[in-house]
PQR file with spaces between the fields and no chain letter, atoms N, CA, C, O and H, PARSE charges and radii, in Angstrom:
ATOM       1  N    MET     1     125.699   99.242  127.760 -0.4000 1.5000
ATOM       2  CA   MET     1     126.804   99.577  129.461 -0.0000 2.0000
ATOM       3  C    MET     1     126.701   98.035  129.705  0.5500 1.7000
ATOM       4  O    MET     1     127.734   97.381  129.850 -0.5500 1.4000
ATOM       5  N    GLU     2     125.465   97.447  129.751 -0.4000 1.5000
ATOM       6  CA   GLU     2     124.843   96.788  130.810 -0.0000 2.0000
ATOM       7  C    GLU     2     125.518   95.177  129.630  0.5500 1.7000
ATOM       8  O    GLU     2     125.820   94.088  130.117 -0.5500 1.4000
ATOM       9  H    GLU     2     124.627   97.978  129.633  0.4000 1.0000
ATOM      10  N    LEU     3     125.585   95.491  128.209 -0.4000 1.5000
ATOM      11  CA   LEU     3     126.065   94.344  127.315 -0.0000 2.0000
ATOM      12  C    LEU     3     127.422   94.202  127.152  0.5500 1.7000
ATOM      13  O    LEU     3     127.889   93.097  126.877 -0.5500 1.4000
ATOM      14  H    LEU     3     125.340   96.376  127.814  0.4000 1.0000
ATOM      15  N    ARG     4     127.999   95.009  127.264 -0.4000 1.5000
ATOM      16  CA   ARG     4     129.238   95.688  127.261 -0.0000 2.0000
ATOM      17  C    ARG     4     130.059   94.344  128.816  0.5500 1.7000
ATOM      18  O    ARG     4     130.909   93.456  128.875 -0.5500 1.4000
ATOM      19  H    ARG     4     127.619   95.907  127.487  0.4000 1.0000
ATOM      20  N    ARG     5     129.681   94.611  129.178 -0.4000 1.5000
ATOM      21  CA   ARG     5     129.371   94.240  130.787 -0.0000 2.0000
ATOM      22  C    ARG     5     129.371   92.600  130.954  0.5500 1.7000
ATOM      23  O    ARG     5     129.957   91.916  131.793 -0.5500 1.4000
ATOM      24  H    ARG     5     128.990   95.332  129.130  0.4000 1.0000
ATOM      25  N    CYS     6     128.638   92.263  130.027 -0.4000 1.5000
ATOM      26  CA   CYS     6     128.087   90.708  129.834 -0.0000 2.0000
ATOM      27  C    CYS     6     129.560   89.957  129.293  0.5500 1.7000
ATOM      28  O    CYS     6     130.271   89.157  129.902 -0.5500 1.4000
ATOM      29  H    CYS     6     128.162   92.819  129.346  0.4000 1.0000
ATOM      30  N    LYS     7     129.711   90.491  128.023 -0.4000 1.5000
ATOM      31  CA   LYS     7     130.264   90.225  126.817 -0.0000 2.0000
ATOM      32  C    LYS     7     131.728   89.776  127.725  0.5500 1.7000
ATOM      33  O    LYS     7     132.092   88.601  127.700 -0.5500 1.4000
ATOM      34  H    LYS     7     129.134   91.141  127.528  0.4000 1.0000
ATOM      35  N    GLU     8     132.752   91.140  128.757 -0.4000 1.5000
ATOM      36  CA   GLU     8     133.744   90.681  129.362 -0.0000 2.0000
ATOM      37  C    GLU     8     133.715   89.833  130.007  0.5500 1.7000
ATOM      38  O    GLU     8     134.611   88.993  130.088 -0.5500 1.4000
ATOM      39  H    GLU     8     132.457   92.095  128.778  0.4000 1.0000
ATOM      40  N    PHE     9     132.261   89.839  130.879 -0.4000 1.5000
ATOM      41  CA   PHE     9     132.205   88.799  132.030 -0.0000 2.0000
ATOM      42  C    PHE     9     132.513   87.064  131.696  0.5500 1.7000
ATOM      43  O    PHE     9     133.034   86.124  132.295 -0.5500 1.4000
ATOM      44  H    PHE     9     131.533   90.521  130.813  0.4000 1.0000
ATOM      45  N    SER    10     131.880   87.288  130.435 -0.4000 1.5000
ATOM      46  CA   SER    10     131.787   85.674  129.571 -0.0000 2.0000
ATOM      47  C    SER    10     133.334   85.394  129.522  0.5500 1.7000
ATOM      48  O    SER    10     133.788   84.331  129.945 -0.5500 1.4000
ATOM      49  H    SER    10     131.457   88.052  129.948  0.4000 1.0000
ATOM      50  N    ARG    11     133.951   86.164  129.109 -0.4000 1.5000
ATOM      51  CA   ARG    11     135.703   85.567  128.378 -0.0000 2.0000
ATOM      52  C    ARG    11     135.780   85.216  129.677  0.5500 1.7000
ATOM      53  O    ARG    11     136.126   84.035  129.663 -0.5500 1.4000
ATOM      54  H    ARG    11     133.581   87.028  128.766  0.4000 1.0000
ATOM      55  N    VAL    12     135.610   85.699  131.174 -0.4000 1.5000
ATOM      56  CA   VAL    12     136.431   84.646  132.314 -0.0000 2.0000
ATOM      57  C    VAL    12     136.262   82.897  132.281  0.5500 1.7000
ATOM      58  O    VAL    12     135.087   82.532  132.319 -0.5500 1.4000
ATOM      59  H    VAL    12     135.329   86.659  131.185  0.4000 1.0000
ATOM      60  N    LYS    13     136.933   82.179  132.237 -0.4000 1.5000
ATOM      61  CA   LYS    13     136.374   80.761  132.650 -0.0000 2.0000
ATOM      62  C    LYS    13     136.427   80.428  134.256  0.5500 1.7000
ATOM      63  O    LYS    13     137.369   80.560  135.038 -0.5500 1.4000
ATOM      64  H    LYS    13     137.888   82.475  132.206  0.4000 1.0000
ATOM      65  N    TRP    14     135.365   80.048  134.434 -0.4000 1.5000
ATOM      66  CA   TRP    14     135.115   79.923  135.686 -0.0000 2.0000
ATOM      67  C    TRP    14     135.417   78.165  136.072  0.5500 1.7000
ATOM      68  O    TRP    14     135.146   77.193  135.366 -0.5500 1.4000
ATOM      69  H    TRP    14     134.600   79.940  133.799  0.4000 1.0000
ATOM      70  N    ARG    15     135.941   78.191  137.177 -0.4000 1.5000
ATOM      71  CA   ARG    15     135.965   76.817  137.681 -0.0000 2.0000
ATOM      72  C    ARG    15     135.263   76.709  139.235  0.5500 1.7000
ATOM      73  O    ARG    15     135.682   77.501  140.080 -0.5500 1.4000
ATOM      74  H    ARG    15     136.161   78.980  137.750  0.4000 1.0000
ATOM      75  N    ARG    16     134.281   75.809  139.588 -0.4000 1.5000
ATOM      76  CA   ARG    16     133.960   75.776  140.541 -0.0000 2.0000
ATOM      77  C    ARG    16     134.265   75.154  141.901  0.5500 1.7000
ATOM      78  O    ARG    16     133.432   74.283  142.146 -0.5500 1.4000
ATOM      79  H    ARG    16     133.941   75.166  138.901  0.4000 1.0000
ATOM      80  N    ARG    17     135.206   75.305  142.907 -0.4000 1.5000
ATOM      81  CA   ARG    17     135.573   74.862  143.826 -0.0000 2.0000
ATOM      82  C    ARG    17     134.638   74.683  144.767  0.5500 1.7000
ATOM      83  O    ARG    17     133.710   75.492  144.797 -0.5500 1.4000
ATOM      84  H    ARG    17     135.883   76.013  142.707  0.4000 1.0000
ATOM      85  N    ARG    18     134.678   73.588  145.735 -0.4000 1.5000
ATOM      86  CA   ARG    18     133.900   73.411  147.383 -0.0000 2.0000
ATOM      87  C    ARG    18     134.781   74.494  148.306  0.5500 1.7000
ATOM      88  O    ARG    18     136.003   74.516  148.454 -0.5500 1.4000
ATOM      89  H    ARG    18     135.432   72.931  145.711  0.4000 1.0000
ATOM      90  N    TRP    19     133.950   75.227  148.778 -0.4000 1.5000
ATOM      91  CA   TRP    19     134.832   75.912  150.059 -0.0000 2.0000
ATOM      92  C    TRP    19     134.277   75.180  151.318  0.5500 1.7000
ATOM      93  O    TRP    19     133.091   75.050  151.621 -0.5500 1.4000
ATOM      94  H    TRP    19     132.957   75.209  148.658  0.4000 1.0000
ATOM      95  N    THR    20     135.730   74.583  152.210 -0.4000 1.5000
ATOM      96  CA   THR    20     135.231   73.378  153.307 -0.0000 2.0000
ATOM      97  C    THR    20     135.272   74.623  154.579  0.5500 1.7000
ATOM      98  O    THR    20     134.675   74.463  155.643 -0.5500 1.4000
ATOM      99  H    THR    20     136.694   74.689  151.964  0.4000 1.0000
ATOM     100  N    GLY    21     136.142   75.958  154.231 -0.4000 1.5000
ATOM     101  CA   GLY    21     136.198   77.063  154.761 -0.0000 2.0000
ATOM     102  C    GLY    21     137.645   76.530  156.046  0.5500 1.7000
ATOM     103  O    GLY    21     138.721   77.127  156.016 -0.5500 1.4000
ATOM     104  H    GLY    21     136.627   76.088  153.366  0.4000 1.0000
ATOM     105  N    ASP    22     137.442   75.634  156.829 -0.4000 1.5000
ATOM     106  CA   ASP    22     139.189   75.588  157.111 -0.0000 2.0000
ATOM     107  C    ASP    22     139.278   74.055  157.117  0.5500 1.7000
ATOM     108  O    ASP    22     138.756   73.153  157.774 -0.5500 1.4000
ATOM     109  H    ASP    22     136.567   75.149  156.853  0.4000 1.0000
ATOM     110  N    SER    23     140.142   74.138  156.126 -0.4000 1.5000
ATOM     111  CA   SER    23     140.763   72.792  155.688 -0.0000 2.0000
ATOM     112  C    SER    23     141.842   72.212  155.745  0.5500 1.7000
ATOM     113  O    SER    23     142.298   71.283  155.078 -0.5500 1.4000
ATOM     114  H    SER    23     140.565   74.870  155.593  0.4000 1.0000
ATOM     115  N    GLY    24     142.629   73.353  157.368 -0.4000 1.5000
ATOM     116  CA   GLY    24     143.477   72.959  157.789 -0.0000 2.0000
ATOM     117  C    GLY    24     144.709   72.478  157.362  0.5500 1.7000
ATOM     118  O    GLY    24     145.741   72.597  158.022 -0.5500 1.4000
ATOM     119  H    GLY    24     142.258   74.107  157.910  0.4000 1.0000
ATOM     120  N    GLY    25     144.616   71.836  156.071 -0.4000 1.5000
ATOM     121  CA   GLY    25     145.904   71.916  155.815 -0.0000 2.0000
ATOM     122  C    GLY    25     147.017   73.640  155.072  0.5500 1.7000
ATOM     123  O    GLY    25     146.856   74.858  155.002 -0.5500 1.4000
ATOM     124  H    GLY    25     143.778   71.739  155.535  0.4000 1.0000
ATOM     125  N    ARG    26     148.137   72.536  154.670 -0.4000 1.5000
ATOM     126  CA   ARG    26     149.660   73.992  154.106 -0.0000 2.0000
ATOM     127  C    ARG    26     148.349   74.558  153.763  0.5500 1.7000
ATOM     128  O    ARG    26     147.276   74.200  153.278 -0.5500 1.4000
ATOM     129  H    ARG    26     148.269   71.546  154.727  0.4000 1.0000
ATOM     130  N    GLY    27     149.150   76.024  154.424 -0.4000 1.5000
ATOM     131  CA   GLY    27     148.858   77.264  153.826 -0.0000 2.0000
ATOM     132  C    GLY    27     147.419   78.098  153.936  0.5500 1.7000
ATOM     133  O    GLY    27     147.066   79.148  153.400 -0.5500 1.4000
ATOM     134  H    GLY    27     150.022   76.315  154.818  0.4000 1.0000
ATOM     135  N    SER    28     146.680   77.122  154.928 -0.4000 1.5000
ATOM     136  CA   SER    28     145.132   77.832  154.998 -0.0000 2.0000
ATOM     137  C    SER    28     145.138   78.729  155.504  0.5500 1.7000
ATOM     138  O    SER    28     144.157   79.469  155.444 -0.5500 1.4000
ATOM     139  H    SER    28     146.967   76.269  155.363  0.4000 1.0000
ATOM     140  N    ARG    29     146.145   79.026  156.158 -0.4000 1.5000
ATOM     141  CA   ARG    29     146.137   80.556  157.111 -0.0000 2.0000
ATOM     142  C    ARG    29     146.391   81.321  156.079  0.5500 1.7000
ATOM     143  O    ARG    29     145.236   81.546  155.717 -0.5500 1.4000
ATOM     144  H    ARG    29     146.942   78.424  156.207  0.4000 1.0000
ATOM     145  N    SER    30     147.301   82.085  155.077 -0.4000 1.5000
ATOM     146  CA   SER    30     147.793   82.575  154.564 -0.0000 2.0000
ATOM     147  C    SER    30     146.682   82.891  153.456  0.5500 1.7000
ATOM     148  O    SER    30     146.715   83.987  152.897 -0.5500 1.4000
ATOM     149  H    SER    30     148.239   81.902  155.372  0.4000 1.0000
ATOM     150  N    VAL    31     145.380   81.647  153.022 -0.4000 1.5000
ATOM     151  CA   VAL    31     144.681   81.811  152.089 -0.0000 2.0000
ATOM     152  C    VAL    31     143.562   82.807  153.291  0.5500 1.7000
ATOM     153  O    VAL    31     143.011   83.871  153.009 -0.5500 1.4000
ATOM     154  H    VAL    31     145.353   80.756  153.476  0.4000 1.0000
ATOM     155  N    ARG    32     143.496   82.240  154.313 -0.4000 1.5000
ATOM     156  CA   ARG    32     142.522   83.204  154.646 -0.0000 2.0000
ATOM     157  C    ARG    32     142.997   84.421  155.256  0.5500 1.7000
ATOM     158  O    ARG    32     142.097   85.052  155.810 -0.5500 1.4000
ATOM     159  H    ARG    32     143.943   81.376  154.543  0.4000 1.0000
ATOM     160  N    THR    33     143.861   84.809  155.303 -0.4000 1.5000
ATOM     161  CA   THR    33     144.429   86.118  155.994 -0.0000 2.0000
ATOM     162  C    THR    33     144.192   87.217  154.505  0.5500 1.7000
ATOM     163  O    THR    33     143.886   88.397  154.676 -0.5500 1.4000
ATOM     164  H    THR    33     144.592   84.296  154.852  0.4000 1.0000
ATOM     165  N    LYS    34     144.403   86.565  152.939 -0.4000 1.5000
ATOM     166  CA   LYS    34     144.236   86.760  152.056 -0.0000 2.0000
ATOM     167  C    LYS    34     142.781   87.334  151.535  0.5500 1.7000
ATOM     168  O    LYS    34     142.665   88.320  150.807 -0.5500 1.4000
ATOM     169  H    LYS    34     144.652   85.607  152.800  0.4000 1.0000
ATOM     170  N    VAL    35     141.507   86.398  152.129 -0.4000 1.5000
ATOM     171  CA   VAL    35     140.395   86.358  151.780 -0.0000 2.0000
ATOM     172  C    VAL    35     140.147   87.670  152.835  0.5500 1.7000
ATOM     173  O    VAL    35     139.500   88.592  152.339 -0.5500 1.4000
ATOM     174  H    VAL    35     141.601   85.598  152.721  0.4000 1.0000
ATOM     175  N    LYS    36     140.370   87.756  153.533 -0.4000 1.5000
ATOM     176  CA   LYS    36     140.037   88.888  154.552 -0.0000 2.0000
ATOM     177  C    LYS    36     140.370   90.215  153.893  0.5500 1.7000
ATOM     178  O    LYS    36     139.622   91.193  153.917 -0.5500 1.4000
ATOM     179  H    LYS    36     140.895   87.007  153.937  0.4000 1.0000
ATOM     180  N    LYS    37     141.667   90.160  153.248 -0.4000 1.5000
ATOM     181  CA   LYS    37     142.284   91.557  153.180 -0.0000 2.0000
ATOM     182  C    LYS    37     141.799   91.972  151.640  0.5500 1.7000
ATOM     183  O    LYS    37     142.091   92.930  150.924 -0.5500 1.4000
ATOM     184  H    LYS    37     142.275   89.366  153.228  0.4000 1.0000
ATOM     185  N    LEU    38     141.030   90.957  151.475 -0.4000 1.5000
ATOM     186  CA   LEU    38     140.251   91.514  149.758 -0.0000 2.0000
ATOM     187  C    LEU    38     138.814   91.392  150.063  0.5500 1.7000
ATOM     188  O    LEU    38     137.901   91.730  149.309 -0.5500 1.4000
ATOM     189  H    LEU    38     140.792   90.178  152.057  0.4000 1.0000
ATOM     190  N    GLN    39     138.668   90.755  151.520 -0.4000 1.5000
ATOM     191  CA   GLN    39     137.133   91.721  151.932 -0.0000 2.0000
ATOM     192  C    GLN    39     137.559   92.765  152.592  0.5500 1.7000
ATOM     193  O    GLN    39     136.630   92.688  153.397 -0.5500 1.4000
ATOM     194  H    GLN    39     139.409   90.480  152.132  0.4000 1.0000
ATOM     195  N    ARG    40     137.943   93.359  152.834 -0.4000 1.5000
ATOM     196  CA   ARG    40     138.156   95.040  153.336 -0.0000 2.0000
ATOM     197  C    ARG    40     138.123   96.117  152.039  0.5500 1.7000
ATOM     198  O    ARG    40     137.666   97.259  152.012 -0.5500 1.4000
ATOM     199  H    ARG    40     138.697   93.421  152.181  0.4000 1.0000
ATOM     200  N    LEU    41     138.876   95.214  150.811 -0.4000 1.5000
ATOM     201  CA   LEU    41     139.079   96.314  149.543 -0.0000 2.0000
ATOM     202  C    LEU    41     137.890   96.006  148.929  0.5500 1.7000
ATOM     203  O    LEU    41     137.791   96.851  148.039 -0.5500 1.4000
ATOM     204  H    LEU    41     139.248   94.286  150.833  0.4000 1.0000
ATOM     205  N    ILE    42     136.670   95.088  148.877 -0.4000 1.5000
ATOM     206  CA   ILE    42     135.908   94.986  147.812 -0.0000 2.0000
ATOM     207  C    ILE    42     134.505   95.515  148.863  0.5500 1.7000
ATOM     208  O    ILE    42     134.126   94.873  149.842 -0.5500 1.4000
ATOM     209  H    ILE    42     136.751   94.402  149.600  0.4000 1.0000
ATOM     210  N    PRO    43     133.786   97.027  148.306 -0.5600 1.5000
ATOM     211  CA   PRO    43     132.795   97.539  148.865  0.2800 2.0000
ATOM     212  C    PRO    43     131.705   96.520  149.308  0.5500 1.7000
ATOM     213  O    PRO    43     131.210   95.718  148.517 -0.5500 1.4000
ATOM     214  N    GLY    44     131.369   96.599  150.604 -0.4000 1.5000
ATOM     215  CA   GLY    44     129.802   95.256  150.609 -0.0000 2.0000
ATOM     216  C    GLY    44     130.222   93.935  150.551  0.5500 1.7000
ATOM     217  O    GLY    44     129.386   93.075  150.275 -0.5500 1.4000
ATOM     218  H    GLY    44     131.771   97.250  151.247  0.4000 1.0000
ATOM     219  N    ALA    45     131.831   93.506  150.847 -0.4000 1.5000
ATOM     220  CA   ALA    45     132.234   91.685  151.124 -0.0000 2.0000
ATOM     221  C    ALA    45     132.175   91.637  152.129  0.5500 1.7000
ATOM     222  O    ALA    45     131.666   90.560  152.440 -0.5500 1.4000
ATOM     223  H    ALA    45     132.510   94.205  151.072  0.4000 1.0000
ATOM     224  N    LYS    46     132.487   92.403  153.223 -0.4000 1.5000
ATOM     225  CA   LYS    46     132.721   91.393  154.328 -0.0000 2.0000
ATOM     226  C    LYS    46     131.524   90.577  154.850  0.5500 1.7000
ATOM     227  O    LYS    46     130.349   90.945  154.880 -0.5500 1.4000
ATOM     228  H    LYS    46     132.900   93.278  152.970  0.4000 1.0000
ATOM     229  N    GLY    47     132.124   89.201  155.324 -0.4000 1.5000
ATOM     230  CA   GLY    47     131.072   88.447  155.478 -0.0000 2.0000
ATOM     231  C    GLY    47     130.599   87.574  154.470  0.5500 1.7000
ATOM     232  O    GLY    47     129.581   86.906  154.650 -0.5500 1.4000
ATOM     233  H    GLY    47     133.078   88.902  155.299  0.4000 1.0000
ATOM     234  N    LEU    48     131.442   87.514  153.130 -0.4000 1.5000
ATOM     235  CA   LEU    48     131.024   86.721  151.984 -0.0000 2.0000
ATOM     236  C    LEU    48     131.825   85.467  152.191  0.5500 1.7000
ATOM     237  O    LEU    48     132.869   85.541  152.840 -0.5500 1.4000
ATOM     238  H    LEU    48     132.269   88.057  152.984  0.4000 1.0000
ATOM     239  N    LYS    49     131.300   83.980  151.543 -0.4000 1.5000
ATOM     240  CA   LYS    49     131.852   83.094  151.609 -0.0000 2.0000
ATOM     241  C    LYS    49     132.916   83.792  150.287  0.5500 1.7000
ATOM     242  O    LYS    49     132.673   84.796  149.617 -0.5500 1.4000
ATOM     243  H    LYS    49     130.452   83.920  151.016  0.4000 1.0000
ATOM     244  N    PRO    50     134.339   82.727  150.187 -0.5600 1.5000
ATOM     245  CA   PRO    50     134.888   83.527  149.079  0.2800 2.0000
ATOM     246  C    PRO    50     134.999   83.288  147.467  0.5500 1.7000
ATOM     247  O    PRO    50     135.807   83.741  146.656 -0.5500 1.4000
ATOM     248  N    ASP    51     133.480   82.086  147.244 -0.4000 1.5000
ATOM     249  CA   ASP    51     133.226   81.940  146.176 -0.0000 2.0000
ATOM     250  C    ASP    51     132.549   83.150  145.638  0.5500 1.7000
ATOM     251  O    ASP    51     132.648   83.553  144.479 -0.5500 1.4000
ATOM     252  H    ASP    51     132.824   81.718  147.903  0.4000 1.0000
ATOM     253  N    ARG    52     131.762   83.761  146.717 -0.4000 1.5000
ATOM     254  CA   ARG    52     130.682   85.247  146.353 -0.0000 2.0000
ATOM     255  C    ARG    52     131.704   86.037  146.071  0.5500 1.7000
ATOM     256  O    ARG    52     131.932   86.511  144.958 -0.5500 1.4000
ATOM     257  H    ARG    52     131.682   83.434  147.658  0.4000 1.0000
ATOM     258  N    LEU    53     132.609   86.271  147.454 -0.4000 1.5000
ATOM     259  CA   LEU    53     133.931   87.376  147.400 -0.0000 2.0000
ATOM     260  C    LEU    53     134.438   87.074  145.964  0.5500 1.7000
ATOM     261  O    LEU    53     134.092   88.069  145.327 -0.5500 1.4000
ATOM     262  H    LEU    53     132.424   85.886  148.358  0.4000 1.0000
ATOM     263  N    PHE    54     135.058   86.249  145.143 -0.4000 1.5000
ATOM     264  CA   PHE    54     135.383   86.214  144.037 -0.0000 2.0000
ATOM     265  C    PHE    54     134.482   86.393  143.038  0.5500 1.7000
ATOM     266  O    PHE    54     135.130   86.182  142.013 -0.5500 1.4000
ATOM     267  H    PHE    54     135.339   85.441  145.661  0.4000 1.0000
ATOM     268  N    LEU    55     133.316   86.671  142.726 -0.4000 1.5000
ATOM     269  CA   LEU    55     132.203   87.364  141.862 -0.0000 2.0000
ATOM     270  C    LEU    55     132.428   88.569  142.152  0.5500 1.7000
ATOM     271  O    LEU    55     132.939   89.435  141.442 -0.5500 1.4000
ATOM     272  H    LEU    55     132.791   86.843  143.559  0.4000 1.0000
ATOM     273  N    ARG    56     132.138   88.622  142.954 -0.4000 1.5000
ATOM     274  CA   ARG    56     131.875   90.612  143.153 -0.0000 2.0000
ATOM     275  C    ARG    56     133.095   90.981  143.588  0.5500 1.7000
ATOM     276  O    ARG    56     133.112   92.167  143.918 -0.5500 1.4000
ATOM     277  H    ARG    56     131.723   87.919  143.531  0.4000 1.0000
ATOM     278  N    THR    57     133.856   90.566  143.683 -0.4000 1.5000
ATOM     279  CA   THR    57     135.819   91.215  142.943 -0.0000 2.0000
ATOM     280  C    THR    57     135.804   91.723  141.869  0.5500 1.7000
ATOM     281  O    THR    57     136.029   92.899  141.584 -0.5500 1.4000
ATOM     282  H    THR    57     133.842   89.602  143.416  0.4000 1.0000
ATOM     283  N    ALA    58     135.293   90.086  140.603 -0.4000 1.5000
ATOM     284  CA   ALA    58     135.049   90.429  139.220 -0.0000 2.0000
ATOM     285  C    ALA    58     134.418   91.333  138.650  0.5500 1.7000
ATOM     286  O    ALA    58     134.743   91.988  137.660 -0.5500 1.4000
ATOM     287  H    ALA    58     135.109   89.130  140.834  0.4000 1.0000
ATOM     288  N    ASP    59     133.416   91.386  139.327 -0.4000 1.5000
ATOM     289  CA   ASP    59     132.365   92.187  139.017 -0.0000 2.0000
ATOM     290  C    ASP    59     132.931   94.337  139.755  0.5500 1.7000
ATOM     291  O    ASP    59     133.027   95.504  139.374 -0.5500 1.4000
ATOM     292  H    ASP    59     133.151   90.854  140.131  0.4000 1.0000
ATOM     293  N    TYR    60     133.028   93.822  140.439 -0.4000 1.5000
ATOM     294  CA   TYR    60     133.695   95.462  140.703 -0.0000 2.0000
ATOM     295  C    TYR    60     135.247   95.747  140.047  0.5500 1.7000
ATOM     296  O    TYR    60     135.920   96.775  140.120 -0.5500 1.4000
ATOM     297  H    TYR    60     132.950   92.875  140.748  0.4000 1.0000
ATOM     298  N    ILE    61     135.522   94.606  139.461 -0.4000 1.5000
ATOM     299  CA   ILE    61     136.845   95.141  138.791 -0.0000 2.0000
ATOM     300  C    ILE    61     136.653   95.899  137.559  0.5500 1.7000
ATOM     301  O    ILE    61     137.350   96.851  137.206 -0.5500 1.4000
ATOM     302  H    ILE    61     134.975   93.771  139.402  0.4000 1.0000
ATOM     303  N    LEU    62     135.260   95.212  136.678 -0.4000 1.5000
ATOM     304  CA   LEU    62     134.560   95.057  135.874 -0.0000 2.0000
ATOM     305  C    LEU    62     133.816   96.623  135.585  0.5500 1.7000
ATOM     306  O    LEU    62     133.594   97.240  134.543 -0.5500 1.4000
ATOM     307  H    LEU    62     134.694   94.439  136.964  0.4000 1.0000
ATOM     308  N    GLN    63     133.603   96.875  136.775 -0.4000 1.5000
ATOM     309  CA   GLN    63     133.019   98.420  136.912 -0.0000 2.0000
ATOM     310  C    GLN    63     133.923   99.497  137.124  0.5500 1.7000
ATOM     311  O    GLN    63     133.686  100.695  136.971 -0.5500 1.4000
ATOM     312  H    GLN    63     133.784   96.373  137.621  0.4000 1.0000
ATOM     313  N    LEU    64     135.050   98.926  137.513 -0.4000 1.5000
ATOM     314  CA   LEU    64     135.787  100.191  137.674 -0.0000 2.0000
ATOM     315  C    LEU    64     136.308  100.510  136.217  0.5500 1.7000
ATOM     316  O    LEU    64     135.910  101.537  135.667 -0.5500 1.4000
ATOM     317  H    LEU    64     135.243   97.952  137.638  0.4000 1.0000
ATOM     318  N    ARG    65     137.168   99.677  135.590 -0.4000 1.5000
ATOM     319  CA   ARG    65     137.069   99.575  134.147 -0.0000 2.0000
ATOM     320  C    ARG    65     136.056  100.077  133.427  0.5500 1.7000
ATOM     321  O    ARG    65     136.345  100.847  132.511 -0.5500 1.4000
ATOM     322  H    ARG    65     137.492   98.842  136.037  0.4000 1.0000
ATOM     323  N    LEU    66     135.038   99.840  133.614 -0.4000 1.5000
ATOM     324  CA   LEU    66     133.654  100.705  132.624 -0.0000 2.0000
ATOM     325  C    LEU    66     133.900  102.628  132.858  0.5500 1.7000
ATOM     326  O    LEU    66     133.779  103.451  131.951 -0.5500 1.4000
ATOM     327  H    LEU    66     134.803   99.214  134.358  0.4000 1.0000
ATOM     328  N    GLN    67     134.259  102.940  134.317 -0.4000 1.5000
ATOM     329  CA   GLN    67     134.298  104.501  134.775 -0.0000 2.0000
ATOM     330  C    GLN    67     135.178  105.335  133.924  0.5500 1.7000
ATOM     331  O    GLN    67     135.303  106.537  134.156 -0.5500 1.4000
ATOM     332  H    GLN    67     134.357  102.271  135.054  0.4000 1.0000
């Protein structure tokens, strides 16, 4: 099970971006709103920064697929 998860996870191409929190740019409010909604959907994700939140989300999706 763990090996399959690692293979599927390795197929994902990751780009690291710096999270500044409040960029003040266009659309930052809608992004913040979407991040908060995602934090409510993923177990144990409240209070995570977006980079960690997206990793936890990917892991959660893989766990659901393996069920």
